[in-house]
N, C-alpha and C positions, 0 to 999 in steps of 0.2 A: 826507705828501701822496706820494699816488703818482705816478707821472710816466710819461707814453707814452714807449712803445718806442722810439721814435724817439729822444729824452731821452738814454733809457741807451744807445740805440746808438750818438749820439755821444761820451762818455763812452769807447769803445771805439776812436775814430780814433788814431792812429799814423804819421805819413807814414814811419818808421825801420822799424816790424815787419810782416813778410809774413804772418803767420798767417791763416787765410781770414776768421776772426771780422772784424780787424782792417782787411780788402781791401773787407770786405762796407759796413764802417762808415764807412772814406772814402769809396767808391764811393756809399751813399746819402744823403750828405751834397751830392750834386752834384745828385742825383734833384729838381727842383722839383715834381712831382706825387706822392712818396711821404705816405704817409697821416700828417703828420706829428703829430697827436693823439691818433691810437686806440690802446689798449691791447686791441684785440681781436686774437684770433690770428687766427681765421676769414680776416677781412676782410684782415690785413695778409697770409697768406696769398698770399690770392685774388689780391692785389694782384700781391705778386710773383712768382707765377707766371706772371701777363700783360703785366708788365713789368719785371722784375728782369732785363734782361738779364746785365748785371755781377755777379748772384750764381752761382757758381760750381755749385750745388748746393742745393737745398732743406735738404740736411741743414744746412748752413753758420749756416741762418736758424733751423734746431728750434736748435741750439746755442746764439746768439744769445737765442733767443727763453726756455730753460731757465734761465742766467744772470741775464738780464732779472728775471724771476719769483723768483730765488733772491735778487736786489739790491732787489726790491720785499719781501719778506718780514721784507729788514731794516728795513725803514723804519717 
């Protein structure tokens, strides 16, 4: 079963790691308005551009999105 981007991102959380994707995941967990059910790149990208002040760069989102699509291909 395909999962949402948010569900994937939550697998990247870790209170000890400090890489950019992990920090993104840790911050997104606290974002109550994150589009949690979305699988759409453009919807999530637009949301983050307007509301993702915790995201250091959209490049981090792109990196996480690439990992997400790779993982979903395995499912």
